[in-house]
N, C-alpha and C positions, 0 to 999 in steps of 0.2 A: 523628388522635387514637387510632384503633384500634391503629396501629403503635406509638405511644409507650406506650400502655397495655400492649400485649403485651411490650414491652421491660422495663417496670417489673415486670410479673408474672413474667417469665422470670428476671430477676435476683433477685427475691424468693425464688422456689422453689429456684433453684440455690444461693443463699446459705444458706437453711435446711437443705438437704440436706447441703451441704459442711460446715457448722458442726456439725451433728449427727454426721456420719460421723467428723470429726476428733476430736470429744469422746469418742466411743465407742472409737475406735482408740487415743487417748491413754491412756485409762484401762486399756485392755488391754495396751499395750506399753510404757508409760513408768513404770509403778509401780516397776520395778526400778532406775530411774535415768535420767538425761538421755542424749540422743543428740546428739552434736556434729555440726553441719551445716557450719559454718565455724569452725575453731578460734579461740577468743578472741572470737568475734563473735555467732554464732547457734547456738542449741541448741533442741532439743525437750525440754521438761521439764514434768512434771505439777505443776500448782499449782491451788489453789482460792481463790476470792475470795468471802468471805462478806459483803462490803459492795458498794459501787458503785465507780466509777472510782477506781483507786489505793487500794482498800479503805476509802474514806470511808464512814461510817455503818455500820461493821461490827457494831455492837451492836444494830442495829434488827432486829425480827422479819422473817424472810425473806419472809413473805407480804405484808407492807406494801411492801417494796422491789419484789417481783414485780408486784403489782397496780398500784403507782405507776408502774412502767415501762410497763406495758401502757396505762394511761390516758394517759401522756405521749406515747407513740407515736401513739395514736389522735388526740390533739389536734393534734400536729405534722402528721401526714399530712393530716388534714381541713383544717387551716388553710392548708396549702400546696398543696392539690390543683390549683390553677390552673397551677402550674409543670409539671404532668404533660403539658401539651400540647407541651412541648419534650423531645427525647430526653434531654438532660442532666438535666432536672427529673424525668422519669419514672424514670431510672436512680437518681437521688439518693433519691427517695421509696421505691423498691423496696429499695435497700440499707439505708436507715435503718430501715424497717419490719422487714425480715428480721433485721437485727442486734439491734434492740431486743427483738423478739419471741423470738428464739432465746435470748438471755441471760435474759429474763424467765421463759421456760418452764423453762430449766435451774435457775434460782433457785427457782421454785415447786416443782419436782420434789424437790429435796433440800436446799434452803436455801443453795446455793452455786453459783457459776459455775465451770465447768471451763476452765482456761487451759492453754496448752501451747507457745506461741511465745515464746522468750526471745531478745531482741536486745541485745547488749552490756550496758549498765547500765540499760536500760529495763525497767519492770515487765513481767511475763509477761502475754500477751494471747492472744486466740483469733480465729477467723475472723469471728465476729460483731462483735468490737471493730474489726477491720480494715474490715468493711463499713460500720460506723457512721462511722468516720473518713473513708473515701472518700466516703460519702454526704454528709457535712457539706461536704466540699470541693466536690463537684458541686452541692450546694444553693447555695452561695455563687456558683458559676459561673453556674448557671441563673438565679438571681435577678438577677445583674448583667446578663446578656443580656436578660432580660425588661424591665428598666428602660431599657435602651438602645433597644430596638425601637420603643416609641411615639415617642420623639424623632426617630429616623431616618425613620419612616414619615410623621410630620407635616411634616418639612422637605422630604421628597421628593414630597409629593402636589402634583400640578399645580393651579395656581390658588390655592395657599395664600398667604394674606397674613400676613406676620409681624405679631406683636402690636403692635409699635411703629408700623408703617405703618397698621394698623387704627385706632389711636387718633387718628392724624393726620387720617384721613378724616372723623372725627366731631367734630372741634373746631369750635367756633363762632368766626367771625372777630372 
Protein backbone atom coordinates (compact mmCIF):
# COMPACT_ATOMS: atom_id res chain seq x y z
CA UNK A 1 0.00 0.00 0.00
CA UNK A 2 2.83 2.42 0.81
CA UNK A 3 4.38 1.83 -2.61
CA UNK A 4 1.17 2.54 -4.49
CA UNK A 5 0.43 5.58 -2.34
CA UNK A 6 3.91 6.88 -3.13
CA UNK A 7 3.28 6.39 -6.85
CA UNK A 8 0.00 8.32 -6.65
CA UNK A 9 1.56 11.16 -4.67
CA UNK A 10 4.59 11.36 -7.00
CA UNK A 11 2.38 11.56 -10.10
CA UNK A 12 0.21 14.13 -8.35
CA UNK A 13 3.17 16.41 -7.54
CA UNK A 14 4.89 15.98 -10.92
CA UNK A 15 1.65 16.77 -12.75
CA UNK A 16 0.97 19.88 -10.65
CA UNK A 17 4.50 21.20 -11.20
CA UNK A 18 4.53 20.41 -14.92
CA UNK A 19 1.11 21.97 -15.47
CA UNK A 20 2.03 25.13 -13.59
CA UNK A 21 5.38 25.46 -15.40
CA UNK A 22 3.82 25.00 -18.86
CA UNK A 23 1.13 27.59 -18.11
CA UNK A 24 3.69 30.15 -16.97
CA UNK A 25 5.99 29.46 -19.93
CA UNK A 26 3.07 29.60 -22.36
CA UNK A 27 1.95 32.99 -21.15
CA UNK A 28 5.53 34.26 -21.37
CA UNK A 29 6.40 32.87 -24.81
CA UNK A 30 3.22 32.26 -26.79
CA UNK A 31 1.58 35.70 -26.49
CA UNK A 32 3.23 36.73 -29.78
CA UNK A 33 1.75 33.78 -31.68
CA UNK A 34 1.74 30.01 -32.03
CA UNK A 35 4.79 27.79 -32.43
CA UNK A 36 4.49 24.98 -34.97
CA UNK A 37 5.66 21.60 -33.68
CA UNK A 38 4.43 19.35 -36.52
CA UNK A 39 3.25 21.37 -39.55
CA UNK A 40 -0.47 20.95 -40.10
CA UNK A 41 -0.91 18.82 -36.96
CA UNK A 42 0.52 20.14 -33.68
CA UNK A 43 1.06 23.67 -32.41
CA UNK A 44 1.71 25.40 -29.14
CA UNK A 45 -0.66 28.34 -28.94
CA UNK A 46 -2.02 30.39 -26.09
CA UNK A 47 -5.75 30.07 -25.42
CA UNK A 48 -8.00 30.66 -22.44
CA UNK A 49 -11.06 28.67 -21.40
CA UNK A 50 -13.56 30.52 -19.23
CA UNK A 51 -15.93 27.53 -19.05
CA UNK A 52 -15.34 23.85 -18.46
CA UNK A 53 -14.59 21.16 -21.06
CA UNK A 54 -15.03 22.54 -24.58
CA UNK A 55 -16.02 25.93 -23.03
CA UNK A 56 -19.32 24.59 -21.70
CA UNK A 57 -20.87 26.83 -18.99
CA UNK A 58 -18.73 29.77 -20.06
CA UNK A 59 -21.12 32.32 -18.53
CA UNK A 60 -21.00 30.85 -15.01
CA UNK A 61 -19.09 32.77 -12.33
CA UNK A 62 -15.55 31.41 -12.23
CA UNK A 63 -15.55 30.86 -8.48
CA UNK A 64 -18.55 28.50 -8.78
CA UNK A 65 -16.76 26.46 -11.44
CA UNK A 66 -13.52 26.40 -9.42
CA UNK A 67 -15.11 25.42 -6.12
CA UNK A 68 -17.37 22.91 -7.90
CA UNK A 69 -14.34 21.29 -9.51
CA UNK A 70 -12.54 21.01 -6.17
CA UNK A 71 -15.58 19.43 -4.50
CA UNK A 72 -16.01 17.00 -7.40
CA UNK A 73 -12.36 15.93 -7.26
CA UNK A 74 -12.60 15.33 -3.50
CA UNK A 75 -15.76 13.23 -3.91
CA UNK A 76 -14.27 11.17 -6.75
CA UNK A 77 -10.96 10.50 -5.00
CA UNK A 78 -12.68 9.68 -1.68
CA UNK A 79 -15.20 7.38 -3.35
CA UNK A 80 -12.58 5.50 -5.32
CA UNK A 81 -9.80 5.38 -2.72
CA UNK A 82 -9.99 1.57 -2.54
CA UNK A 83 -8.52 1.47 -6.06
CA UNK A 84 -5.33 3.05 -4.70
CA UNK A 85 -4.15 -0.37 -3.52
CA UNK A 86 -3.26 -1.21 -7.13
CA UNK A 87 -0.55 0.76 -8.99
CA UNK A 88 -2.93 1.60 -11.86
CA UNK A 89 -5.54 2.84 -9.38
CA UNK A 90 -3.06 4.95 -7.44
CA UNK A 91 -1.74 6.45 -10.69
CA UNK A 92 -5.29 7.15 -11.88
CA UNK A 93 -6.27 8.93 -8.68
CA UNK A 94 -3.02 10.92 -8.58
CA UNK A 95 -3.46 12.11 -12.17
CA UNK A 96 -7.18 12.88 -11.77
CA UNK A 97 -6.64 14.82 -8.56
CA UNK A 98 -3.69 16.80 -9.93
CA UNK A 99 -5.41 17.66 -13.20
CA UNK A 100 -8.63 18.72 -11.54
CA UNK A 101 -6.91 20.72 -8.82
CA UNK A 102 -4.50 22.40 -11.26
CA UNK A 103 -7.31 23.62 -13.50
CA UNK A 104 -9.47 24.62 -10.50
CA UNK A 105 -6.62 26.69 -9.04
CA UNK A 106 -6.00 28.29 -12.43
CA UNK A 107 -9.70 29.14 -12.74
CA UNK A 108 -9.95 30.48 -9.19
CA UNK A 109 -6.84 32.62 -9.73
CA UNK A 110 -8.05 34.64 -12.72
CA UNK A 111 -11.36 33.18 -13.88
CA UNK A 112 -9.97 31.11 -16.74
CA UNK A 113 -7.86 28.08 -17.51
CA UNK A 114 -4.72 28.55 -19.60
CA UNK A 115 -4.43 26.10 -22.50
CA UNK A 116 -1.56 25.72 -24.96
CA UNK A 117 -1.52 22.37 -26.79
CA UNK A 118 -3.32 22.35 -30.12
CA UNK A 119 -3.59 19.10 -32.06
CA UNK A 120 -5.11 19.19 -35.54
CA UNK A 121 -8.79 20.16 -35.18
CA UNK A 122 -9.14 19.26 -31.52
CA UNK A 123 -9.78 22.06 -28.99
CA UNK A 124 -6.73 23.50 -27.28
CA UNK A 125 -5.84 21.76 -23.99
CA UNK A 126 -3.13 21.69 -21.31
CA UNK A 127 -1.11 19.27 -19.16
CA UNK A 128 -3.87 19.07 -16.52
CA UNK A 129 -6.42 18.08 -19.19
CA UNK A 130 -4.05 15.39 -20.44
CA UNK A 131 -3.58 14.08 -16.88
CA UNK A 132 -7.35 13.91 -16.38
CA UNK A 133 -7.81 12.01 -19.65
CA UNK A 134 -5.06 9.50 -18.86
CA UNK A 135 -6.34 9.23 -15.28
CA UNK A 136 -9.86 8.35 -16.47
CA UNK A 137 -8.43 5.66 -18.77
CA UNK A 138 -6.38 4.21 -15.94
CA UNK A 139 -9.39 4.40 -13.66
CA UNK A 140 -11.39 2.21 -16.03
CA UNK A 141 -8.44 -0.18 -16.27
CA UNK A 142 -7.97 -0.33 -12.49
CA UNK A 143 -11.67 -0.85 -11.80
CA UNK A 144 -11.84 -3.64 -14.40
CA UNK A 145 -8.85 -5.36 -12.84
CA UNK A 146 -10.36 -4.98 -9.36
CA UNK A 147 -13.61 -6.64 -10.47
CA UNK A 148 -11.74 -9.57 -12.06
CA UNK A 149 -9.56 -10.25 -9.01
CA UNK A 150 -12.27 -11.55 -6.61
CA UNK A 151 -13.64 -13.97 -9.23
CA UNK A 152 -10.21 -15.36 -9.98
CA UNK A 153 -9.25 -15.72 -6.32
CA UNK A 154 -12.54 -17.46 -5.46
CA UNK A 155 -12.19 -19.98 -8.27
CA UNK A 156 -8.56 -20.67 -7.43
CA UNK A 157 -8.98 -21.18 -3.70
CA UNK A 158 -8.42 -24.80 -2.68
CA UNK A 159 -11.45 -26.59 -1.32
CA UNK A 160 -13.87 -24.09 -2.84
CA UNK A 161 -17.18 -25.63 -3.74
CA UNK A 162 -19.00 -24.09 -6.69
CA UNK A 163 -22.38 -22.58 -5.80
CA UNK A 164 -24.30 -25.15 -7.89
CA UNK A 165 -22.59 -28.08 -6.16
CA UNK A 166 -23.21 -26.49 -2.77
CA UNK A 167 -26.96 -26.37 -3.37
CA UNK A 168 -26.92 -29.99 -4.49
CA UNK A 169 -25.46 -31.05 -1.16
CA UNK A 170 -28.27 -29.42 0.84
CA UNK A 171 -31.27 -30.69 -1.12
CA UNK A 172 -33.69 -32.93 0.59
CA UNK A 173 -34.45 -36.27 -1.12
